[in-house]
MDAnalysis code that builds the backbone (N, CA, C; Angstrom):
import MDAnalysis as mda
import numpy as np

u = mda.Universe.empty(201, n_residues=67, atom_resindex=np.repeat(np.arange(67), 3), trajectory=True)
u.add_TopologyAttr("name", ["N", "CA", "C"] * 67)
u.add_TopologyAttr("resid", np.arange(1, 68))
u.add_TopologyAttr("resname", ["MET", "ALA", "ASN", "GLN", "THR", "GLY", "ARG", "PHE", "GLY", "ARG", "ARG", "THR", "ILE", "ALA", "LEU", "PHE", "TRP", "ALA", "LEU", "ILE", "VAL", "ALA", "VAL", "VAL", "ILE", "GLY", "GLY", "PHE", "ILE", "TYR", "PHE", "GLU", "GLN", "ILE", "ALA", "LEU", "LEU", "TYR", "VAL", "ILE", "ALA", "THR", "LEU", "ALA", "LEU", "VAL", "ALA", "LEU", "MET", "LEU", "VAL", "VAL", "ALA", "PHE", "ALA", "ASP", "LEU", "GLU", "SER", "VAL", "GLY", "ARG", "GLU", "ASN", "ILE", "GLU", "GLY"])
u.atoms.positions = np.array([
    [95.162, 145.658, 99.517],
    [95.159, 144.335, 99.612],
    [95.454, 143.382, 98.236],
    [95.841, 142.488, 98.531],
    [96.152, 141.320, 97.878],
    [95.194, 141.103, 96.181],
    [96.030, 140.795, 94.553],
    [95.652, 140.437, 93.233],
    [94.430, 140.188, 93.737],
    [93.300, 139.566, 93.399],
    [91.875, 138.380, 94.031],
    [91.987, 138.231, 92.431],
    [92.291, 137.579, 91.131],
    [91.179, 137.039, 90.108],
    [90.160, 136.168, 89.762],
    [90.643, 135.593, 90.955],
    [89.402, 134.475, 90.810],
    [88.408, 134.931, 92.117],
    [87.551, 134.193, 92.411],
    [85.794, 133.584, 93.300],
    [86.875, 133.434, 94.672],
    [87.831, 133.228, 95.372],
    [87.957, 133.210, 95.821],
    [89.859, 133.153, 96.285],
    [90.489, 134.114, 97.735],
    [91.355, 134.702, 97.416],
    [92.795, 133.123, 98.117],
    [93.865, 133.320, 98.094],
    [94.691, 132.939, 98.995],
    [94.278, 132.551, 99.508],
    [94.541, 132.716, 100.860],
    [94.003, 132.626, 102.172],
    [92.607, 130.905, 102.048],
    [91.898, 131.104, 101.360],
    [90.786, 130.877, 101.096],
    [90.808, 129.518, 100.947],
    [91.758, 129.713, 99.701],
    [91.918, 128.672, 99.019],
    [92.595, 127.653, 100.184],
    [93.942, 128.603, 100.492],
    [94.715, 127.679, 101.341],
    [93.381, 126.775, 102.288],
    [92.708, 127.124, 103.021],
    [91.948, 126.780, 104.011],
    [91.352, 125.725, 103.891],
    [90.778, 125.886, 102.549],
    [90.128, 124.526, 101.522],
    [90.954, 123.381, 101.898],
    [91.934, 123.404, 101.188],
    [92.997, 122.919, 101.099],
    [93.096, 121.721, 103.043],
    [93.571, 122.556, 103.031],
    [94.029, 122.005, 104.754],
    [92.911, 121.475, 105.586],
    [91.391, 122.027, 105.538],
    [90.374, 120.895, 105.340],
    [90.348, 119.524, 104.612],
    [90.713, 119.357, 103.672],
    [90.308, 118.460, 103.061],
    [91.665, 117.168, 103.127],
    [92.875, 118.319, 103.653],
    [93.340, 116.706, 103.903],
    [93.557, 116.700, 105.673],
    [92.832, 117.204, 105.894],
    [92.479, 116.889, 107.687],
    [91.035, 115.876, 108.084],
    [90.064, 116.022, 106.747],
    [89.203, 115.097, 106.536],
    [90.683, 113.713, 105.801],
    [90.743, 113.521, 105.144],
    [91.487, 112.198, 104.716],
    [92.242, 111.452, 105.763],
    [93.345, 112.971, 106.532],
    [93.945, 112.409, 107.362],
    [92.643, 111.590, 109.048],
    [92.188, 112.714, 109.457],
    [90.670, 111.859, 109.842],
    [89.942, 110.193, 109.237],
    [89.945, 110.481, 107.835],
    [89.646, 109.135, 107.308],
    [90.481, 107.987, 107.325],
    [91.574, 108.119, 107.234],
    [92.230, 106.673, 107.370],
    [92.497, 105.978, 108.950],
    [93.044, 107.352, 109.659],
    [92.641, 106.926, 111.309],
    [91.430, 106.648, 111.826],
    [90.347, 106.302, 111.134],
    [88.932, 105.818, 111.137],
    [88.887, 104.635, 111.028],
    [89.225, 104.988, 109.408],
    [88.991, 103.315, 109.114],
    [90.760, 102.107, 108.984],
    [90.907, 102.992, 110.166],
    [92.575, 102.089, 110.615],
    [93.747, 101.530, 109.627],
    [93.456, 103.071, 108.878],
    [94.135, 102.476, 107.857],
    [96.327, 103.428, 108.262],
    [96.433, 102.951, 109.315],
    [97.492, 103.382, 109.712],
    [99.309, 103.609, 108.260],
    [98.931, 101.963, 107.872],
    [99.888, 101.439, 106.719],
    [99.990, 102.513, 105.521],
    [98.723, 102.922, 105.650],
    [98.198, 103.302, 103.654],
    [98.598, 105.296, 104.260],
    [98.233, 105.548, 105.776],
    [98.948, 106.737, 105.779],
    [99.802, 107.493, 105.889],
    [101.162, 106.107, 106.236],
    [103.115, 106.576, 106.455],
    [102.909, 106.849, 105.305],
    [102.651, 105.607, 104.246],
    [102.853, 105.892, 103.002],
    [102.834, 107.284, 102.688],
    [101.627, 107.117, 102.590],
    [101.516, 109.353, 101.914],
    [101.947, 109.749, 102.979],
    [102.257, 109.206, 103.939],
    [103.143, 110.902, 105.084],
    [104.892, 110.658, 104.120],
    [105.458, 110.182, 103.883],
    [106.573, 109.667, 103.639],
    [107.139, 109.871, 102.253],
    [105.136, 110.018, 101.264],
    [105.590, 110.712, 100.027],
    [105.997, 112.440, 99.996],
    [104.561, 112.508, 101.090],
    [104.426, 113.621, 101.073],
    [105.886, 114.447, 101.599],
    [106.648, 113.800, 102.011],
    [107.679, 114.778, 103.077],
    [108.999, 114.418, 101.417],
    [108.887, 113.870, 101.091],
    [110.145, 113.079, 99.960],
    [109.600, 114.627, 99.059],
    [107.934, 114.592, 98.485],
    [107.773, 115.712, 97.637],
    [108.061, 117.253, 98.501],
    [108.240, 117.401, 99.284],
    [108.720, 118.901, 99.950],
    [110.597, 119.010, 99.980],
    [110.968, 117.616, 100.573],
    [112.068, 118.072, 99.916],
    [112.577, 118.491, 98.948],
    [112.265, 117.876, 97.955],
    [112.227, 117.530, 96.945],
    [111.699, 119.504, 95.929],
    [111.001, 120.568, 96.660],
    [111.121, 121.747, 96.472],
    [111.873, 122.363, 96.969],
    [112.065, 121.853, 98.132],
    [112.911, 122.866, 98.844],
    [114.635, 122.980, 98.163],
    [114.797, 121.949, 98.194],
    [116.415, 121.261, 97.294],
    [115.895, 121.615, 95.964],
    [115.153, 122.139, 95.306],
    [115.297, 122.622, 93.768],
    [114.747, 124.547, 93.777],
    [114.590, 124.355, 95.043],
    [113.996, 126.395, 95.602],
    [115.617, 126.947, 94.897],
    [115.310, 127.985, 94.316],
    [115.649, 128.865, 93.700],
    [115.977, 130.004, 94.898],
    [116.348, 129.968, 95.193],
    [116.599, 130.791, 96.698],
    [117.896, 132.152, 96.932],
    [118.614, 131.682, 95.949],
    [119.610, 132.092, 95.802],
    [119.916, 133.772, 95.106],
    [118.661, 133.276, 94.357],
    [118.099, 135.418, 93.305],
    [116.915, 136.407, 94.180],
    [117.011, 135.194, 95.533],
    [115.610, 136.485, 96.875],
    [116.306, 137.169, 97.268],
    [116.347, 138.141, 97.474],
    [116.511, 138.783, 98.535],
    [116.197, 139.592, 98.969],
    [115.893, 141.146, 99.579],
    [115.627, 141.277, 100.475],
    [114.044, 142.843, 99.457],
    [114.198, 142.783, 98.570],
    [113.917, 143.882, 98.514],
    [112.960, 143.254, 96.832],
    [113.191, 142.066, 96.956],
    [111.527, 141.710, 96.300],
    [110.670, 141.311, 97.226],
    [110.502, 141.187, 97.937],
    [109.599, 140.995, 99.154],
    [108.652, 141.644, 99.634],
    [106.999, 141.939, 98.774],
    [106.011, 142.777, 99.232],
    [105.808, 142.553, 100.671],
    [105.864, 143.726, 100.840],
    [104.513, 144.324, 102.636],
    [103.596, 144.602, 102.108],
])
């Protein structure tokens, strides 16, 4: 099993984040803040592209993958 140093596992934390994001997006849609939703979605995509652009993928090999 994976190392669990805290109270919650990585999967549980990821589900919490997904729930929080879903609630925020649902709130924007409910309160008809579509323009703000577009701005946040654009900033999120830019952040994702920056993470991918600066990721050090050259040093990743098959032997480094834990299964």
